[in-house]
Structures are given as C-alpha cells and as structure tokens.
N, C-alpha and C positions, 0 to 999 in steps of 0.2 A: 631604665630606671625606677629604681622604690623609692619608695616616697616615707621616713617614718618622723613620729614627733614625739619628742620630750614630752614626758608623762609630768613632768615638774612644770616644768614654765613654758608650753606649747612651741616651742625653738622645735622646727622644719629641719631637715636633713632629707637631703638626694644621695643615692649612692648602695648600690647589691648591700650591705650589710649596714645598720643602726653604727651612729657615732660612738667612739669609743670614750669621749666623753663630750658633752654637751658644750656649744662653745659660750650657750648665756651664761650656764646655772651651772655645769663642772659636775650631771650627773651622769652617771655610769651605762653604758648600752643595757642592763636591762631594766631603766627607765624609757625606753621609745617603744612604742610601739607601731603597726606597720599602718599607714595610711591608703585611701583605694587611689589610685592611679590614673582618672581620667583621663580619656583622650579628646580632642580635638578637632577641627576641622578649619584650618586661617580662616578668621572673618576678612578677608577683601575688602572689606568697607570701615575697618578697622583701621586705621592711619596715626593715630594722635591720643597717648594716654598721660593725662597729667596727673600727678599725685601733692597733695598741696600737704607738707611734713615726711618727716623720714625717721621715724618709732617703727615700734615690731608693726602695728596697723599696715602703714602704705610698708612697707621696705616687704614684707608679704606677699602685700597682692603685687608688686613691682615682679617681686622672683616671679610668681608663679604666673603672671602673663607673657614674662619674657623667655619659661620653658615652655611652654603653650604656643606662642606665636614671635617667630624672631623676624619679623618686619617692623612692627610696628613702632613707631616713633615713644619711648618712653623717658619723661622730662621730672625731676623730684626736686621741690623744694623747700628750700627748709633756713631759717631764721639763725639757727645753730652755725657753730662755725666746723661743723665737726660731721664726719660723715657716720655715718650705722654707728649707735653704740649699745651698750646693753645696761638700761636705764637700772632693771632693778638689782645690778651691784650699787649702783650711787653710797648706799649708807654705809655699805663695807666699805666703800671705796676712801669714801675722808678719813678710815682708820689704817690704812694698811698701806705698804710702800711701791702700790701698784702704780701706773701711770696713767695715759690717759689711752695710750696705744693698748697696753692692757683688756683694757675691757671693750675695745672696738672691734666689730664682729666681722665684716669683710674689709677686707686688704684694697686699696684705692686701685689696683691692675682689677680688681672682680669685676667694676662696676665699666672699667673700656671694657674688660672682656665678653662683660652681655651686654652692652649697648647700650645703657642706660646714663643720661645726666641726669647729675643733680648741682645745683644749684647750692651754695654754700650761701650765709647770711644775703639770703634773699626772702622777700618782706615780698609777700602776695596782699597789696591794701582793696582789690575790688573784682569780684566778679560779677558776669552776666552770662549771666543763664540764654537772653534772648541771644547774642551775639554767638554764645560758648566759646566763651572767654574769659583771659583771667588777665589783670592788671599791675604790674609791678611797683615799688616807693620810687622809681625813677619815670613810671609812664609808661613802660615798654607795656607792650601788651601781646599775650601769649593763646594763639586758637587750644580746641580741644574737641576729639570725638565723645570722648567719654572725662571726669573732672571725678576723681575721687579726694573728698574733705579728710585729710588725719592728723587735724591740727592740735590735737591731744587735750590738754587741760591745762590750768594756771593752777600752783598753789591759794588756797584762801587762806587771806589775814585777815586777823579780825582788828576790828578799830583801835588798840588800844596804845596811850597816850606813852611817848618812846617809842614807838616801834621801827623810828626812823635813826635809831642812835647805831654808830658802829658798832658791829660786836652782834647783832640781829641778824640771823640768816632764814630762808626756804632754804626746802634743798628737791631739787624738779627735776634741773639738768647740767649737764657735766661742767659749766661755766660757774653752776652755784658750788657745786663739790666740791671745785679747784680753788673758789675764795675759803671756803669754807677749810681745806687741808693746809691753805699759807696761815691763815689769821688763828687757828688755833694753838702752833707752836708757840704762840706765847702765852696758853690763855693754861689755872690752874682750873675750874671751878667750869661746869654746863650745864643749863638746864633743856631738856629737851619740853616742849609744847603740847601736848599731845602723844595719849598713850597708843596709837593706833602701832598697827602693821610697821608704818613707815618710821614712825617715834620709836618705837621697841628698838627696830634695828642700827638708829642711829645709838640711840645712849648705847646700845652694847659696843658696839664702836670706840665710841670714845673714852668709854669706859676700858676698853682693850690697850684703847693708846694711851691711859693713865691718868686719865680725865678726871677729876670728881664729879658724878652725875646726878643729876635729878629728874627724875620727869614729872611732871602735873598735867594731868589729866582731871577733866569736866567733870565725868561722870564715874560711877561709885568702883570699877573694876578696869582694866585695861583689855587693851582688842575686844571689843564687849562686841563688834562685829563678825570677828570669826570663832571666841569660846564660849564655853558659858562659865557663869560665875564661878565654877570648881573648878576647870581649867583653870581662868584669868587668878585665882589666889595662887593653884599652882604654880605655874605661872613665873611670878611674882615673887613667889619665894625662893627658887630657883634664882631668878636675877638680883633678889635684895643678899643672898649667899654670897655674888660676885661684887659685889659692893655698892650695886646702883641702887640710889632710893628713891622711892615715889612721894608722891602728894598727890593723894586722890580726892575726889569733891569736895576740888578746888579750883576756883577760876585767878587766873591771872589778872591783876588790877590794873599794873603801869612796869613798865622796863625803868627801871632806875638807872640815874646819872646824866650828868650835864651832857657833857662830851664822848663820852664812850658809856659802853654797857655795865653797872656796877654791878646789878641786883637788879632781881625779878619780884617782883611787891603781889602776894597771895592772898586771897582773903580777906582778912581786917588789917592790913599791915605790915602782914607776915613777910618777913625780907628773907630773901634764899640770895647767898654771895654766887653772882658769874660773873665773867669778862666774854662769857659767850649764849648765846642760846641759839636756838631753832625749831621753828614753827612748823608742827606739823598736827593742822588741825583741819585736811579735807584738801581737796583739788574745787573746782571749777573750770566747766569745760568752755574751748576756746570758740566760742561763737560768733561775737561779733561779725566778722567776714560773712557769712554765712547768713546770718540775721541782716546785716545790709542788702544782701541779696534777692531777700524776700521767701528764701528756704522757711521750709514748714520746721517750729522747735519748741520744744516746752524746758525743762533742762536742759535737753542737749539737740543734737538735729536729729527729728524723728525718721527711721527709718522703718522699712519692710523687707521680711524675711531674704531680701537681697540685696541687701545693705541700700537700696536706691533711697532718695527722699524724693518727695514731692514732683521733682524732676527728674523722669527717667537714666539723664544722660549724669546725672552725678549725686556720688556716691558718699556716705560718712562711714566711720569704721572710727575702732579705739575708743579713746577717752571722752572723743567729742560726738558719737553715736549713743543715742537713745534706742534701744529697742523697747519696746511693748512694758513701759515706763521704766526702762530700767538702765541707770549707763553701769556696765560691769570694772571698770578701773582696774582692770588686771590683765597680765600679758600674756595669758589663754588667752580669755575672751578678742583681744586684740589679732590675735593671730588667727583664731576662726573668722573672724570680719573682713579682716583685710583678705584672708581665702574665699570668703563667700562674695566677695565684690567682684575678685579675680574670674572666679569660674563664670559670673553673672556674663563680666565682660565679654569673656570668651565663649559666651552663644550654649554653656552650660545650665546643668540645672542644680543648684543650689538649694536650700532650704532650712535657712541657720533659724535652729529653735530658740536660741539663747543659747548662755554657756557655763557650765555646771560652776558656784561661787565655788571651787575648789583652790585649797593651799594648800601646795607641801612645801617647804619652805624652810630656813634653821634660821633660828631667831637664838643668837648668844651662843652659834652653833649647838643649840639643839632641836634637833628635827621633829617640827610639827608639820601635822595632816589633819586640816576639818574639810567638811563639807557636811551639807546637805542640813537637818534637823539638828539642833541644841541640847533640843526639851522633845518630851513627852507632848503628845500633842490629841491621844485617842486612848481610849478604852483599852485596844487592842495592840499599843505599841507598847515596846518592855527596851528597858535599857540594862545595860553589863558596865560595872565603874567598876575598876580596878584605880588607884594610887601606890605609889611606892614611894616615899618621901626619901627614901636613903638614896636609890637610885635615880630621882629625879625625874620619876615615869607618872606619867598619868595620863588613863584612857576611859573616853564616854562615847559605850556603842548600843546606838539607836538604833530598834529591829522591828520588823511585825512579824516574828517568829517563821519568816520565810525569804522577805530579803531586807538588803541593809536600807536604812534610814537617813541616817548622819553616822559621825564621828568625828569624836577629839582624839586626838593622837599626843601624846608630848613624850619626847623621851624615846621612841622605841622608832629604828632606824630602818628603813626596807620596804616596809609592809604600805604604807599609803596607796601607792597604786597598782600595787593590787587589792585592793579595798576599793580604792574608786576603779576598777575594771569589773567590779563584783558586781559594782553601784550599776552601772552604764550598759552593759552587759545583762542587767536585770536577772544574776543569775541565784540558782536559791541559796542561801548559808545554813542549811537545817544541817548540812552534814558537819557545820566547821563550830556549832553553837556549842556542842558538847567543852571544843578546848579552850575554845574564848569565855567560857563563863570558868574556866580553871586560868587562866592568865594566859592560857601557853595560844603567842601568836608566830611560834615558829611552822604551824602546818600550813601558813601562805607564802612561808616563804619553801617549801618545799615541791609547790606547783612552775612545772616549769615556765617558762614564753610562750606564751602560741605565736 
C-alpha cells in the first residue's frame, strides 16, 4: 500500500491513490506527495507501546507502528474526553456551524479495527524509567517496552489583572473551543490578545460570525514569526478592509469588569469594549511529568534524531519535544516526529533532521505560504517583490540566482506546495526566474505532480 502526505498540514493517507480531499485541512489530491514505504520485520521483543497524548504526533506514531506490527499492544492515554481531532481547525470551528464530530479525524470504529486502546479522561501522574511503567490518577500502573511522550503544550497566560473573569478564554483544545462557541452567542465585541497565526485566524472566525473584533499585539506587526514587515502590513490592510481592528505596539494592562468582562485596558488606560477575549500569546510545553522522572530537558524535552530522550526506551514528539534547541510547534513537524519515533521503535533507520518551518494555510480565507528566509542576509541574495493591493496579493521571493531561499506569498492559491517541493529537492530555479520577475506564477501550475 502506498503512503501519501499532505503538503499543507502533514496528514498521512494510506492507499493506492492520494486522498481526494485531506481529512484534516481539506486540501485536494494535488497537495499530496508520495512517501517512501519502508518495510520492517516484526520485532518479537516488542510487546507493548504506551503513548501519552492523542494529538497529531502521538496518533501518527500509533498508526505507523500498527501498520508494520499487527501484534504489539498499543495503549494511548489522553486527559481529554475526545478522540483525535483536527486541532488546526479549532480557530475556524469557533465561528462556524460545525460540530465536534465534523473535526474528528477517525471514527470510533477505526480504533477497534486497528486494535488500538485509547483511555479517554485518563491522566498519567507519574512515570518511572527504571521500572518502565507509568501510573494514572487512580494509582493504577501500566508497564511498557517503549514509551512515547506526546503531551503537547498549554497556552501561555500572562499574569494580567482580571484574567480570571468570565469571558476571558484561551484556545488550545476542543473543550476550549466549545466553551467559546457557546459564550460568544451573547457577545457583540471581542478582543484577541496576540497577533500570531492562531490569533489572526480566531479573529477572522469571530469577525465572520458578526462580532466586532480587535487584535491587540505587543509588537509593531502581526505574525512576525511568519511574515516580513511588508507582508505583515499587506495582510493587516486586507483584514482591516474586512472590519477587523488592530492595536499594535500595545500592552494589555488589565481586564476590566467586576463579575464579568466589560473591557480590555491597554497602554495608558485606553479602554476597548469587549464582552469576551481570547488570549493567544504562545505556548509552554507540558514537561512536568517528564521533569519529575529525571528526563533531560531545556524548554522542552530534549531529543535526538530518533526522538529518543536520555532514556533509550522513552521518546518525545510534538510540541513537547525540543530538537537542536527548537520546539517547532506546527502540525507537519508533529507528524514528522511521530513517524520518526515509530520508525525507530520498529527497528528501522530514521534520521530526523528537523522540519522546515513551512506554513501553507488560509488566513481569513486568503491562502498564505511562508517558509525559509524572510530577508536578504548575504550580498549574493536577491529578492523579487510583487504587491497588488487591488487583488489582495503580495509576493516576496528570496533566492541566490540558483535556488529558493525563502518565500512569502499572500493571496495566490495553488503554488505554495510547488515552491516547497523545489526547495526541498534543491532544484534550480534559473528557468523560472524570468517568469517570477514578471509576476507570472502560472509556470508553476503547469508542472505535473511527479
């Protein structure tokens, strides 16, 4: 059976042909690329694999292990009451009419068919690398041959006065999204604190629902990790035309209100009327379980190229894992790491070298692609810039005359994954440059998928 990976979100599809539509992000079949299908002899010594966390990283590891080993016992523990769902859809979920079922990736029957046991509402409180076991909140002990820690991360909440008021939310899991979805029915005004990807997507979703939305951002520009200044300004202008307000270079001083949220106080006592607020100020890895067990960590759990921790039988993947000083915090990286851990457990030879910080997504319905360099860092680097405000399009293309170094593309659909392929395969772009310089991106669409 062939393996296909979605170029946009990293979702893995098994079949003779790529999926017609990605079940996670909705991308069409042209966004899928063929992956190498490794083979593995069944390891008779491998009896039991435990996975803590049922997000993208943990679930991809479980699926890969089961694909190659039909007999090993796989147990997954999650504190949530829900089976694996599309976390990257939460920011749009809060503003549309979809249900939890609509963003659930696998039906309950899938787990039974694949003999994977999932323990919902189950908190693992302790792990012991010496006895190779974990303990849940009831004191029950579970042994393992291999353990994968995929505990993810939690939202960072700044210590702001009034943060405990009803109406102040974070958005990290489905339970958060359902609470927001219900609360916003009686709201007119909302503030998003943080202008990163999730904050901008949440603002767009609430705006589409008819709320008056303001984004408060500490820095000068929104989405600074993904966009250069020009791209950020271009996106902000597009969103402003849709009715979203911005308060950049601003610090939230307090949440106003006695028994419920009434306003957000920013800078020098400037009030922004709001009945609800969503804090989107970054994440902190869930490391306490590993830390108490003596596992090596920095900001996250430190792992090697196989996703192993300093204990050879314990792996860490996803938002909790730190590889070469980096916590990637994106879905495709979580999938990469989950598959790497699985391959190593299966006695294959993975070699994780990090994940390209690639973003191909829709922000307020506008396709955005960013990866690689955002600025020129060398005298032999060159840039191509096209900005069409009437069409809400912005392109910044950085190259060295031979290869792509980085791109920011806003408002031009269908070319992001093609550029990513050129970058990953280190293909020369010399023949493309005359077209790019004239703003002709159709040349990319003329190439057939390999």
